[in-house]
C-alpha positions in Angstrom: 0.0 0.0 0.0 2.1 2.9 -1.3 1.0 6.5 -0.7 3.0 9.3 -2.3 2.3 11.6 0.6 3.8 9.2 3.1 5.9 6.6 1.3 7.0 4.6 4.4 5.5 2.3 7.0 2.8 4.4 8.6 3.2 4.9 12.4 0.5 6.1 14.7 -2.9 5.0 16.0 -6.3 6.0 17.4 -6.5 9.5 18.8 -9.4 11.1 20.5 -8.7 14.8 21.0 -12.4 15.6 21.5 -11.9 14.0 24.9 -9.2 16.5 25.9 -8.7 20.2 26.5 -6.5 22.6 24.4 -3.5 22.4 26.7 -3.4 18.6 26.6 -3.8 18.4 22.8 -0.9 20.9 22.4 1.3 18.7 24.6 0.2 15.6 22.6 1.3 17.1 19.4 4.7 17.9 20.9 5.1 14.3 22.0 3.9 12.9 18.7 6.9 14.5 17.1 9.2 12.9 19.7 7.7 9.5 19.0 7.8 9.8 15.2 4.0 9.5 15.0 2.9 10.4 11.5 -0.7 9.0 11.2 -3.6 9.5 13.6 -7.0 7.7 13.3 -9.6 10.2 14.3 -13.4 10.5 14.4 -14.1 6.8 15.2 -16.8 7.3 17.9 -17.8 10.9 17.3 -21.2 10.6 15.6 -23.0 12.2 18.5 -20.6 15.1 18.4 -20.8 15.5 14.6 -24.6 15.2 14.5 -26.4 16.5 17.6 -29.8 16.0 16.0 -31.5 14.8 12.9 -30.7 17.8 10.7 -27.7 19.4 12.3 -24.1 18.6 11.3 -21.1 20.3 13.0 -17.6 19.4 11.9 -15.9 22.5 13.2 -14.0 20.5 15.9 -12.9 17.9 13.2 -11.8 20.7 10.9 -9.6 22.1 13.6 -8.3 18.7 14.6 -7.3 17.6 11.1 -5.7 21.0 10.4 -3.6 21.0 13.6 -2.4 17.4 13.1 -1.4 18.2 9.5 0.4 21.4 10.5 2.4 19.2 13.0 3.4 16.6 10.5 0.6 14.1 11.2 -1.6 12.7 8.5 -5.1 11.3 9.1 -6.8 8.0 8.8 -10.3 9.4 8.8 -13.1 7.3 10.3 -16.8 7.8 9.5 -17.9 7.9 13.2 -20.7 5.3 12.7 -19.4 2.7 15.2 -21.9 3.9 17.8 -25.1 5.7 17.0 -26.2 8.8 19.0 -28.6 8.6 22.0 -31.1 10.8 20.2 -31.3 8.3 17.4 -31.9 5.4 19.7 -34.7 7.4 21.5 -36.5 8.6 18.5 -36.1 5.6 16.2 -36.2 2.3 18.2 -35.6 0.3 15.0 -31.8 1.2 15.2 -31.6 -0.8 18.4 -30.8 -4.5 18.1 -32.8 -7.4 19.5 -30.4 -9.9 21.2 -30.2 -13.7 21.1 -32.8 -14.0 23.9 -35.3 -11.8 22.0 -34.8 -8.7 24.2 -34.8 -5.2 22.7 -31.6 -3.4 23.6 -31.6 0.0 25.1 -29.1 2.7 24.2 -25.6 1.9 25.4 -22.3 0.3 24.6 -21.4 0.0 20.9 -22.1 -2.5 18.2 -25.7 -1.9 19.1 -27.0 -0.8 15.7 -29.2 -3.1 13.6 -27.7 -3.5 10.2 -31.1 -3.8 8.6 -32.6 -0.7 10.4 -33.8 1.7 7.7 -32.9 4.6 10.1 -29.4 3.4 10.7 -28.7 2.8 7.1 -30.0 6.2 6.1 -28.0 8.2 8.6 -24.8 6.1 8.3 -24.8 6.6 4.5 -25.6 10.3 4.9 -22.8 11.2 7.3 -20.3 9.2 5.3 -21.4 11.3 2.2 -21.1 14.6 4.1 -17.6 13.7 5.4 -16.3 12.7 2.0 -17.7 15.8 0.4 -16.2 18.0 3.1 -12.7 16.5 3.1 -12.4 15.2 -0.5 -9.6 17.7 -1.3 -7.9 17.7 2.1 -4.2 16.6 1.6 -4.0 15.2 5.1 -6.5 12.4 4.6 -4.6 9.2 3.6 -7.4 6.6 3.9 -11.0 6.2 5.0 -11.9 4.0 8.1 -15.5 2.9 8.0 -17.2 2.3 11.4 -15.1 0.1 13.7 -14.7 -3.6 14.4 -18.0 -4.8 12.9 -19.6 -7.7 14.8 -22.6 -9.1 16.6 -25.9 -10.4 15.4 -29.4 -8.9 15.5 -32.7 -10.9 15.7 -35.3 -8.0 15.3 -38.3 -8.0 13.0 -36.4 -6.0 10.4 -33.7 -8.6 10.3 -36.3 -11.4 10.0 -37.9 -9.6 7.0 -34.5 -9.0 5.4 -33.6 -12.7 6.1 -36.6 -13.8 4.0 -35.6 -11.5 1.2 -32.0 -12.8 1.4 -33.4 -16.4 1.2 -35.5 -15.6 -1.9 -32.3 -14.2 -3.6 -30.3 -17.3 -2.6 -32.8 -20.1 -3.3 -35.6 -18.6 -5.4 -38.5 -20.6 -4.0 -39.7 -21.9 -0.7 -39.5 -25.4 -2.2 -35.7 -25.0 -2.5 -35.4 -23.5 1.0 -37.2 -26.6 2.4 -35.0 -28.8 0.4 -31.8 -27.1 1.5 -32.8 -27.1 5.2 -34.3 -30.7 5.1 -37.4 -29.3 6.8 -39.4 -32.6 6.6 -37.3 -33.4 9.7 -39.4 -32.6 12.8 -42.2 -31.3 10.6 -40.6 -28.0 9.8 -42.0 -27.6 6.2 -42.6 -23.9 5.4 -45.6 -22.9 3.1 -45.3 -19.1 3.5 -42.2 -16.9 3.7 -43.4 -15.2 6.8 -43.4 -18.5 8.7 -39.6 -18.3 8.7 -38.2 -16.7 11.9 -34.8 -15.9 13.1 -33.0 -18.9 14.7 -32.3 -17.7 18.2 -33.1 -18.6 21.9 -36.8 -18.3 21.1 -36.7 -20.7 18.2 -34.0 -23.1 17.1 -30.9 -22.4 19.1 -29.7 -22.5 22.7 -26.5 -21.9 24.8 -25.9 -18.5 23.1 -26.1 -20.1 19.6 -23.6 -22.8 20.3 -26.3 -25.4 19.6 -29.1 -25.6 17.0 -31.9 -28.0 16.0 -31.5 -27.1 12.3 -27.9 -26.5 11.1 -29.1 -25.3 7.7 -31.2 -22.5 9.2 -28.6 -21.4 11.6 -25.8 -21.6 9.0 -27.8 -19.4 6.6 -28.6 -16.9 9.3 -24.9 -16.5 10.0 -24.2 -16.0 6.3 -27.1 -13.5 6.2 -25.9 -11.5 9.3 -22.3 -11.3 7.9 -23.7 -10.1 4.6 -26.0 -7.6 6.3 -23.1 -6.0 8.2 -21.1 -6.1 5.0 -23.9 -4.3 3.1 -23.8 -1.5 5.7 -20.0 -1.2 5.2 -20.6 -1.1 1.4 -23.2 1.7 1.8 -20.7 3.9 3.5 -17.8 2.9 1.2 -19.8 3.8 -1.9 -20.8 7.1 -0.4 -17.1 7.8 0.2 -16.0 6.6 -3.2 -18.5 8.9 -4.9 -16.4 11.9 -3.8 -13.0 10.4 -3.3 -12.6 7.5 -5.8 -8.8 7.4 -5.4 -8.7 7.3 -1.6 -8.6 3.7 -0.2 -11.3 2.5 2.1 -11.0 0.0 4.9 -12.5 -1.1 8.2 -10.7 -2.9 11.0 -11.2 -6.6 11.2 -10.5 -8.8 14.2 -8.4 -11.7 13.0 -10.0 -15.0 13.9 -13.3 -13.4 14.9 -15.9 -16.1 14.5 -19.0 -14.2 13.4 -18.1 -12.7 10.0 -16.9 -14.4 6.8 -13.8 -12.2 6.3 -12.9 -13.7 2.9 -16.1 -12.1 1.6 -15.2 -8.8 3.4 -11.7 -8.8 2.0 -13.1 -8.6 -1.6 -14.9 -5.4 -0.7 -12.0 -3.6 0.9 -9.3 -1.6 -0.8 -6.9 -2.7 1.9 -7.4 -5.1 4.7 -6.8 -3.8 8.2 -7.0 -5.6 11.5 -6.5 -5.3 15.3 -4.0 -7.6 16.9 -4.5 -8.4 20.6 -2.8 -11.6 21.6 -2.5 -12.6 25.3 0.8 -12.9 27.0 0.7 -16.7 26.4 -0.8 -16.8 22.9 1.6 -19.0 20.8 3.5 -16.8 18.5 2.7 -19.1 15.7 -1.0 -18.4 16.3 -0.4 -14.7 16.0 1.7 -15.3 12.8 -1.0 -17.5 11.4 -3.6 -14.7 12.0 -1.4 -12.2 10.2 -1.1 -14.6 7.3 -4.9 -15.1 7.3 -5.4 -11.3 7.1 -2.9 -11.1 4.3 -4.7 -13.9 2.5 -8.0 -12.1 2.4 -6.8 -10.2 -0.6 -4.5 -12.9 -2.1 -1.3 -11.7 -0.5 -1.7 -8.0 -0.7 0.0 -6.1 2.2 -2.4 -5.2 5.0 -2.7 -2.6 7.8 -2.0 -3.3 11.4 -4.7 -0.9 12.6 -4.6 -1.5 16.3 -2.4 -3.1 18.9 -1.6 -2.0 22.4 1.7 -0.4 23.3 1.6 -2.0 26.7 -1.5 -3.7 28.1 -5.1 -4.4 27.3 -8.1 -3.7 29.4 -10.6 -6.4 28.5 -8.9 -9.7 29.2 -9.1 -11.6 32.5 -5.5 -10.8 33.3 -4.1 -7.8 31.5 -0.3 -8.3 31.6 2.1 -5.6 30.5 4.1 -6.2 27.3 7.6 -7.0 28.6 10.4 -4.7 27.5 11.1 -5.2 23.8 7.9 -7.1 23.1 6.0 -4.2 21.6 8.8 -3.7 19.0 9.1 -7.4 18.4 5.4 -7.9 17.8 5.2 -4.8 15.6 7.9 -6.2 13.4 6.3 -9.6 13.4 3.2 -7.9 11.8 5.4 -6.2 9.3 7.3 -9.4 8.5 4.0 -11.1 7.6 2.8 -8.4 5.4 1.8 -5.2 7.4 2.6 -1.9 5.8 1.6 0.0 9.0 2.3 -0.1 12.7 -0.6 1.6 14.6 -1.8 1.5 18.1 -4.9 1.8 20.1 -4.4 4.3 21.6 -2.2 7.3 21.4 -3.3 8.8 24.7 -5.0 6.9 27.5 -8.7 7.8 28.1 -9.4 9.3 31.5 -12.7 7.6 32.1 -15.0 4.7 31.1 -14.1 1.2 30.0 -10.8 1.8 28.2 -9.1 4.0 30.7 -6.7 1.2 31.6 -6.0 0.2 28.1 -2.4 1.0 27.2 -1.3 4.0 25.2 1.8 5.7 23.8 1.1 8.6 26.2 0.2 7.3 29.7 -2.0 9.0 32.3 1.1 10.7 33.8 1.1 12.8 30.6 4.8 13.1 29.8 7.4 11.3 27.7 9.5 9.9 30.6 8.0 6.4 30.6 9.3 3.1 29.4 6.4 2.7 27.0 7.0 6.1 25.4 10.7 5.5 25.1 10.1 2.2 23.3 7.5 3.8 21.1 9.9 6.6 20.1 12.7 4.2 19.4 10.5 2.2 17.1 9.3 5.4 15.4 12.9 6.4 14.7 13.6 3.0 13.2 10.6 3.0 10.9 11.6 6.5 9.6 15.1 5.1 9.0 13.7 2.2 6.9 11.9 4.7 4.7 10.3 2.8 1.8 12.5 -0.3 1.8 9.7 -2.6 3.0 6.3 -1.2 1.9 4.5 -3.0 -0.9 6.9 -6.0 -0.7 5.4 -9.5 -0.7 5.6 -12.7 1.2 6.1 -15.5 -1.3 4.9 -19.0 -0.2 4.8 -22.4 -1.9 2.5 -23.8 0.8 -1.2 -22.9 1.4 -3.6 -23.9 4.2 -7.3 -23.7 3.4 -9.4 -21.7 5.9 -13.2 -21.3 5.6 -15.5 -19.4 8.0 -18.6 -21.2 6.7 -16.9 -24.6 7.3 -16.0 -23.3 10.8 -19.6 -22.4 11.5 -20.9 -25.7 10.2 -18.5 -27.7 12.4 -19.4 -25.6 15.5 -23.1 -26.0 14.8 -22.9 -29.7 14.1 -24.8 -31.9 16.6 -21.8 -34.2 17.2 -19.6 -36.0 17.0 -17.5 -34.1 19.6 -17.8 -30.8 21.5 -14.0 -30.8 21.8 -13.5 -30.4 18.1 -12.0 -26.9 17.5 -11.5 -26.0 13.8 -9.0 -23.2 14.5 -6.8 -25.4 16.7 -6.7 -28.2 14.1 -5.7 -25.6 11.4 -3.0 -24.2 13.7 -1.4 -27.6 14.3 -0.4 -27.8 10.6 0.5 -24.1 10.4 2.7 -24.4 13.5 4.7 -27.3 11.9 5.7 -25.0 8.9 6.3 -22.1 11.3 8.8 -24.2 13.3 10.8 -24.7 10.1 10.6 -21.0 9.0 8.6 -22.1 5.9 6.2 -19.3 4.8 2.5 -20.2 4.4 -0.5 -18.5 2.7 -3.9 -18.9 4.4 -6.4 -19.2 1.5 -10.1 -19.4 0.8 -11.8 -22.3 -0.9 -12.0 -20.1 -4.0 -8.2 -19.4 -4.3 -6.3 -20.4 -7.4 -4.0 -23.2 -6.2 -1.8 -23.5 -9.2 1.1 -21.5 -7.6 1.4 -23.8 -4.7 3.2 -27.1 -4.2 1.5 -28.2 -1.0 -2.1 -27.5 0.0 -3.5 -28.6 3.4 -7.2 -28.5 4.3 -7.7 -29.7 7.9 -11.2 -30.9 8.9 -12.7 -30.0 5.5 -16.1 -31.0 6.8 -18.0 -28.8 4.3 -17.1 -29.2 0.6 -18.6 -26.4 -1.4 -19.6 -26.6 -5.0 -16.5 -26.8 -7.3 -14.0 -27.1 -4.5 -13.4 -30.8 -4.8 -12.8 -30.4 -8.6 -10.2 -27.7 -7.9 -8.4 -29.9 -5.4 -8.4 -32.8 -7.9 -7.0 -30.6 -10.6 -4.3 -29.3 -8.2 -3.2 -32.9 -7.4 -3.4 -34.1 -11.0 -1.1 -31.3 -11.9 1.5 -32.6 -9.4 0.5 -31.0 -6.1 0.5 -32.6 -2.7 -2.8 -32.4 -0.8 -3.4 -33.2 2.8 -6.7 -33.5 4.6 -7.9 -35.0 7.8 -10.6 -36.8 9.7 -14.2 -35.4 9.5 -13.7 -34.2 6.0 -16.0 -34.4 2.9 -19.0 -35.0 5.1 -21.5 -32.3 3.9 -22.3 -29.9 1.1 -22.6 -26.1 1.6 -26.2 -26.5 3.0 -24.9 -28.9 5.6 -26.6 -31.8 4.0 -24.6 -35.1 4.2 -23.1 -36.2 0.9 -24.5 -39.7 0.5 -22.6 -42.7 -0.8 -19.9 -42.9 1.9 -17.5 -40.5 3.6 -15.4 -38.5 2.6 -18.0 -37.7 -0.1 -16.7 -35.7 -3.0 -13.1 -36.3 -1.7 -13.3 -40.0 -1.8 -11.9 -40.5 -5.2 -9.1 -38.0 -4.5 -7.9 -39.6 -1.2 -8.7 -43.2 -2.2 -10.3 -44.3 1.0 -13.8 -44.9 2.5 -14.6 -43.9 6.1 -17.1 -46.3 7.5 -17.6 -45.0 11.0 -16.3 -42.1 13.2 -15.5 -42.8 16.8 -15.5 -39.9 19.2 -13.9 -40.2 22.6 -13.2 -37.8 25.5 -10.0 -35.9 24.6 -7.9 -37.5 27.4 -8.5 -40.9 25.7 -5.8 -41.5 23.0 -4.9 -44.1 20.5 -1.6 -44.8 18.7 -0.4 -44.0 15.1 1.9 -46.9 14.3 4.5 -46.5 11.5 5.9 -49.9 10.7 8.1 -48.9 7.8 9.8 -45.5 8.1 8.3 -42.9 5.8 10.6 -39.9 5.4 10.8 -38.3 8.9 7.9 -40.5 10.1 8.8 -43.5 12.2 7.8 -45.3 15.3 4.6 -44.5 17.3 2.6 -41.3 17.9 -0.5 -40.4 19.9 -3.8 -39.3 18.5 -7.2 -38.4 20.1 -10.5 -36.7 19.7 -12.0 -38.4 16.6 -11.1 -41.6 15.0 -12.2 -42.3 11.4 -12.5 -46.1 10.8 -11.3 -46.1 7.2 -10.7 -48.7 4.4 -8.0 -48.1 1.8 -9.6 -48.4 -1.7 -6.9 -47.0 -4.0 -4.6 -45.5 -1.3 -1.5 -46.9 0.2 -1.6 -47.5 4.0 1.3 -45.7 5.7 0.3 -46.1 9.4 -2.4 -48.0 11.4 -4.1 -47.6 14.7 -2.4 -49.2 17.6 -5.3 -50.2 19.9 -9.0 -50.5 20.5 -11.3 -52.7 18.3 -9.9 -50.9 15.2 -6.3 -51.8 15.9 -4.6 -52.4 12.6 -7.0 -50.3 10.6 -5.4 -47.4 8.5 -4.9 -44.0 10.1 -2.5 -42.5 7.6 -2.9 -43.1 3.8 -1.3 -41.7 0.6 -3.1 -41.9 -2.7 -1.3 -41.2 -6.0 -3.6 -39.2 -8.2 -2.5 -38.0 -11.6 1.0 -36.5 -11.1 0.5 -35.7 -7.4 -0.5 -37.3 -4.2 -3.2 -36.9 -1.5 -2.8 -37.8 2.2 -5.6 -38.6 4.6 -5.1 -38.4 8.4 -7.9 -40.3 10.1 -7.5 -38.9 13.6 -6.3 -35.8 15.4 -2.6 -36.5 15.8 -0.1 -35.1 18.4 2.2 -32.3 17.3 5.2 -34.6 16.9 3.4 -36.5 14.2 2.3 -33.4 12.4 5.8 -32.0 12.5 7.3 -35.2 11.0 4.6 -35.4 8.4 5.2 -31.8 7.3 9.0 -32.4 7.3 8.4 -35.4 5.0 6.2 -33.7 2.4 8.3 -30.5 2.5 11.4 -32.6 1.7 9.6 -34.4 -1.1 8.8 -30.9 -2.7 12.3 -29.5 -1.9 10.8 -26.8 0.3 13.1 -25.4 2.9 12.8 -22.6 5.4 14.5 -19.3 4.9 17.3 -20.4 7.3 17.8 -22.6 10.3 17.3 -21.1 13.8 16.9 -22.0 17.4 13.5 -22.8 18.8 11.6 -19.6 19.3 13.5 -17.7 16.7 11.2 -16.9 13.8 12.6 -16.1 10.3 10.5 -14.9 7.4 11.2 -12.9 4.3 9.3 -10.3 2.2 10.4 -9.7 -1.3 10.5 -6.5 -3.4 12.0 -5.9 -6.9 13.6 -9.3 -6.7 15.4 -8.7 -3.4 14.6 -10.2 0.0 14.1 -8.4 3.3 14.7 -10.9 6.0 13.2 -10.6 9.5 14.8 -12.6 12.3 12.8 -12.4 15.5 13.8 -13.9 18.8 10.6 -14.6 20.9 12.6 -16.1 23.7 13.5 -14.5 27.0 17.1 -15.3 26.5 19.6 -14.9 23.6 19.4 -17.5 20.9 21.0 -18.3 17.5 20.3 -18.4 13.8 22.4 -19.6 10.9 22.8 -17.7 7.7 24.9 -20.5 6.2 27.1 -19.3 3.4 25.1 -16.2 2.8 26.1 -12.7 4.1 23.4 -10.4 5.3 23.5 -6.7 6.4 21.4 -5.2 9.1 19.2 -2.6 7.5 19.3 -0.4 10.7 22.9 -0.7 11.8 24.8 -1.9 8.7 26.3 -4.7 10.8 27.1 -7.9 8.8 26.0 -11.4 9.7 27.5 -14.6 8.4 27.1 -18.2 9.6 25.9 -19.0 13.1 24.9 -15.8 14.8 23.5 -14.7 18.2 20.4 -12.6 18.5 19.4 -10.9 21.8 16.3 -11.8 23.7 13.1 -10.2 22.3 15.2 -8.7 19.5 14.4 -8.2 15.8 17.0 -8.0 13.0 16.0 -6.7 9.6 18.5 -8.0 7.1 19.2 -7.4 3.4 21.6 -9.2 1.1 
């Protein structure tokens, strides 16, 4: 994401000057210069200030804010302020207030409380976006538009029910097709009139907050509908902005692995993806890396924005630990290494009151620059200025892809069995982590992605096989690719109807096996994966648990068998030659040692190696630009560690120091190296 006005990694974050007096804002601007802050996100939650009633708009404060920031060298990421509707709107127009899962009408309060199908909300949201774009269309300080904030949450009001019926008509055409897709002859649910269809919530089909449902097809479609509804509201504002500023990019901040929205659909509608990164102190660094890669994958590898992270601590987790010295810098560079072209925080100054007053900030409550957090922020700001445009718009190039699908995730979560312990994200992360440990870059892709540029594609727990996906996977393997899938795959179509004729349904020919039964045991109960003849790095015995597919090899070669229970000796790992490639099937949830050895085996078969070898906890990843690599070496350990450049010589982009062979890296340090 290159911008001629600021051709470097943008550095800044959310700023709320409307909460502060003149003296404080003046002091903030002085400290922004010290910290190297060059972008401020403003106007995120200012709708009530901008529009005190139905017909009055007052942007004087915003004019002054933008002008003062620009005069002090700070550009603007300008939000549309629609993330929280004004109190007057909630009072006069109850349709803007959501109905919750239990069927209760919300009062004014909090945020994310606007119904996406409210005519009132849609009218006023579009209107204020239009007025902002018209007012600031020629303002040189505005770099990008930020629509609303962290979209999320479902609504079950009458407007949503009506809109759901319209959505169903567009998707299926007729009630007959709806009944067929939902299998409504089960439990006598046949619908004869459109208005017989109601929202699936705690008053109808679902319970435990939506974790369980009587009709997976209904609940699955309602999730699709709510994701689309919120996306439509985003598009309303986006289009109003584009009418006046067609050349300014538009984004909204996503939330990584957030479960409620199909972000692959959202990515298609955004000029640049942005997201908010808030790991806990004990989140595996490979999970954070995977989430960065997922955000990068929403637009097929295009660089993304790190829109929010905390400089120090969060306010909303059970235990809000400080970021240890060096960690803010380390995690910022991890985002950049995986494709971010910005480093931005929530927040630039700590709020004085309400729920986020203990969320970290570049400027703490003490109000001066003599804090550890400010010093670290200023040091990072200086480094990002020093790097200039060396990194922006470079790409991560991967030969490995892992398939991730929100609708598949929903369907697994809504499934009435076979195990409440099955966690789609954890199963995906197992395979990602194995590549991460070897410093092998990975793209996280949708089921629609072109697979031709990859050598290895992995689709863990591909429970739902959407139309055309099996054919794309078959073609990928025929052309010489290596495909890996797992237990509980190929079970249903996109309507959550079981594919008859034997599991794994449309994948059966590709993987060359038939799964007769699926055993589900409490997670502490394990079985064994027994490798009788060494296969690459695979040898000996491993543990597996959770689900156990009882499979028969049809065309596939058996590489490993179960070690116990009544299915002892049945296949648990198979390989099927298909065209010029091969497809692996893993019939249970294996331990990490097995996954690592399997990934090492198939990577070696494809001559795929990591960027360089390193000690455990030292992450190495490259971005490429104009045929040259920028290498990020990041030590996540609390003590010094090593990495090995081999015969290559690398130069530190910040210090000009040269590295060759086995080299030490300090605890929590990051090195940015060029050839």
